[in-house]
N, C-alpha and C positions, 0 to 999 in steps of 0.2 A: 504493500499499499503506499503510495508516494503521495506527499502532498500535493494539492492542486492551488498553484497561486492563485488561480480564479475565484477560489474561495473566499480569499481575504477582501475584506472592503475595501473599496478602491476609493479614489480622491473623489470621484464624482459622485459615489454613493453617501461619502459621509460629509460631503460640501452641497447637498441640495439645496441649501439656502441661497447659493451663488448661481444655480444653474440657469437664471434668467441673463446672467451676464455672459453666459456662453452658447450663442446661436445654434452650435451644434447638437447642443443638450437640449433645446426647446421641447423637442417629441418625447422626453423623457418625465415631464413634468405636468400637471393639469393647468391650464392656462389662468383659471380662476386663481388658484393657489399662487402661480407666479406673479399675477397681477398684484396680488394682496401683500405678498412678500416684498415686491418693489415698493410699494407705497409705504409698508414699514421702514423700509430702509432708508428712504428718502426722508422719513422723518427724524432720523438719527442725526447727532452732531457729527462735526467732522471728527471729533476725537474718538466717538464712538466708531466711526467707519473705519478709522486707521487701526484701532483696537481688533475689529472684526477681520481686517486684512491681515495682521500680524498674527492673529490666532490661526488663520486658514493656512498661512506659509509654514506656522510651526507645525501644523498637522501634517503637512505635505512633507517638510523634512524628517519628522518623526517616523512617517511610513517609508519614507527613502531608507534611513538608517536601519529600521526595523527589518526590510526586505534583504538588506546587505548584510546582516547580523548572522553569521555563521552559527551562532549558538541559539539562534531562535528555533523553536522547536518545531516549526512548518519547514524552515530550511534544514534542520537536523534529519527529519522524516523523508524529505525529498531527494538528500542526499546518499541515503542509506541504501545499501545493495540489498538483495533479497535473502542472503545469508545473515546479514546483521540483523533484518528485522525478525527473521525466524527465533532469534535469541532473546528478543524484548519479553519482558514478563507480562503475562496475560492480562493483569490488571491496567497495564499502560496502555495495550492495544485497545483493551475495551473501553477504556475512558476516552481517550484521543480519538479513536477510530469511531467511535459513537457521535463525539462533538463535529468530527468533520463531515460525517454522514448528515447530519442534524442541518449543520450550516448550509451544506450544499442542497438539501432538501428545502429549505426556508429560501435560498436565493433563487432556485428553480420556481418555487411557488410565486415568489416577487415577480419573478420575470413574466410567468403567464399572467398573473394579474395585471401587470402594466400593458401586455399584450391585448387583453381583452379590453380594458378601459380606453387604451389611446388609439387603437387603429379600427374602429368603428366595425366591429363583428368580424375582422378579418380572421382571428384565431378561430372562431367556431367553424368557419369555411374550411382551413385547411388543417384542423387538429386530426381527423380520420382517415386523411387522403394517404394512399401509398407513393404518390408521385404527382407533381403539377401536370395539368391538361396543357395540350397545347390549343392554339387560337381554332384551329378546325374541330378538335375535339370537344371544345366549348361550346361551340356553335351547334354541332351535333346534338349535345346532352341538353342544351336549350330548347331545341327543335323536339327532341323527344319530350321533354317535360311539357311543354304546350300541346302538342299533339295528345298527350294523356288527359289532357283537360277538356277535349272535344268529345262529345258522346259518338259512340259507334253507330253508324246508320248502315244498316244490312238489309236489303231488298232481295224479294224472292227472285227476281230476275238475275240478280248478281250470284245466285247459288245453282243456277241453271248450268249444268255441266257439258251438254250437247246441243245441239241446234234442235229444236223442236221437241224438247223434253219438257218445255214450260207448261205446266199443268196437263200434261199430256194423260189423256183418258187411259187408264189400264184396259187390258182386254177382259170381257167377260167371259162367264162360263156357257158353254154350249149344253144345253140339257141332253142333245140328242147324240152327243158323243160320250155319256157317262155310261158306265157299267156298274151295276150293283146286283145283289142277290134277291129272292122275291121278299124275304123278311126284311130287308132293308128299304124296300121299295117306298112304302108308305110315309116311314119318317123320313126320309132324305127328299122325298118328294115334295112333304109339306114343309120342310124347312129351306129348300131352294125355292119353292114359290115365294115364300114370304121374303126371303132375302132378294128375290129379284124385284117385287114390288117395291120394296123400300129403296131398293138402287135406282129403279126407274124415278120414284118420286124425287129422290134427292137430286139427281142428274138434271131433272127437269127445272127444278128449282134453281138451282144453280146456273144452268144457263141462260133462263130467264135473267137472273140477275146480271149475268155478262152482257146480255143483249141492253138490258138497261144502261148498265155503265158505259157502254159504246156510245148510245144515243147521247147521255148527259154528263161526258167525261169533263166538259170545260164549266160545268156549273157547280162551282165549290161550294156554294151557299147550301147544297143539298147534304144532310147530313150522312145518308149513305154514301154519296161519291166521296165525301172527304174522310170517311173510316176506310172504303175499300181501295180508293186510290192514292190516297196521300199521306193517312196514317200507316196503312199495312203494306204499302208500296207494290201494290199490284197492278198491272199493266191488262187492261182487257182487250187491247187490239193484240196483244201476242197470245192470246188464250184460245187454241183451235178448238172450233165448236164441231162434232160430229154430224155429218149429214142428216141424221134422224132428229137432230136438235136445231138445225139452221133456221127453220120456219117459225119457232115459237115466238110469242109476243112477249115484249119486255114485260118485266114485273118484278119489282125489288121486294115485295112482300107474298111472294105465292104462296098459298095454301089451299090444300083440297082433302076430303075426307078420304081417309084411308083405314082400312079394316085390317087385321091379321098380323099386324106388328105395332110394337110400342112407339 
């Protein structure tokens, strides 16, 4: 463990009262504090100002002598070899090692606090990053952030994989091509008849709606048009209408009595 010269209080840190005298140190001190300190200093007599200047010079000289003193414990630790260090008493290592670590931690905390207070949130922006971003990466990051704030608008037409698949009517079962035994005939026939009746009704209702939407597609005041075309994103002109439903009349609320199914 070698002593770190940076752990020792510097002239700048021990003479913060004179920070406003040095333009290079202006970023290290709060502007309001600096202003108040300047006003207090201006109220001093010339004799008091001379005494402060002498005190500061004496402190600088004291630090210079201390830094050059080979018997100072920091300098002794700094000049020790690893073999000499291993021979030190445990109590000595524990005492001064703890002091050095504590002093270093306090200085780091003070530096972090100054960064937080003086640099307008810059510390919070860089504390968790692995490296600084380039201008191109920063631009891409901003674009991704802005894009994430916009809602995703997905229309059915965008999900069509192949041309002609948009609302494509699936092939229906042809009862004449079915084959089942006598015991199954009645039950299957009843189920199939009910399904066909229900399917025809729903298909007729849907294609009547498509005819209506084609005729009134520009009428945005119609709530049905607003919902089907603009809210749900359907395009009635791209929906293929089978030949058996081409001559249906337009009707948005088609209903008919039907029996045999719920």
